[in-house]
C-alpha positions, 0 to 999 in steps of 0.5 A: 400175322393174318389176324393183325391185318384182319383186326388192325388194318380193316378198310385200308385200300390196296393202293395205300399198301402199294404206295408204302412199298414204293416209298422204300424204293423212292423215299419221297413224301408229297405234301399239299400246302395252302398258300395263304394271305391275311384279309385286310383286317388281319382277322381271317385267312384268304386262301390264294392257291394250293401248292404241291411240295415234294420232300425227299426222305433222307433217313428214318430214325424210328417207324412204329405202328401204333396198337391202340384204338385211335379215332380222328375227330374232324371239326368244321372250320369255316376258314378251312372247309375240308369237307367242301374242298376234299370230301373229307368226312366231318366228325369222329371216325376210325383210324385204320393204320395209325403210325409214328415216324421220326425222320429227316427230309429235304424240302424241295421247291413247291409248284402251284396246283390250283390258282385262287 
């Protein structure tokens, strides 16, 4: 078991592990969404606000840790600047804890986090 954590979960912060265990007690999945409107020509999106939308997990049908060596490739997109907005690094990077989950959840009402 120690070999699994040494080889497969390098770089995972303790706060993530804590959050996973707390999820068993209070099964909720928070989502951050971008409320968007099209521009005047309908060719681009103009982001107006960021909203928080909690979801209560009702049932987990399947949860599986993936064992292959996955990478995430984050591209630069002008209408969705992840690096500028959240500091997410661009380019190819290792995925430290890849998983698959199939679940049922109820989507609760959203509240605004950041205005336009």
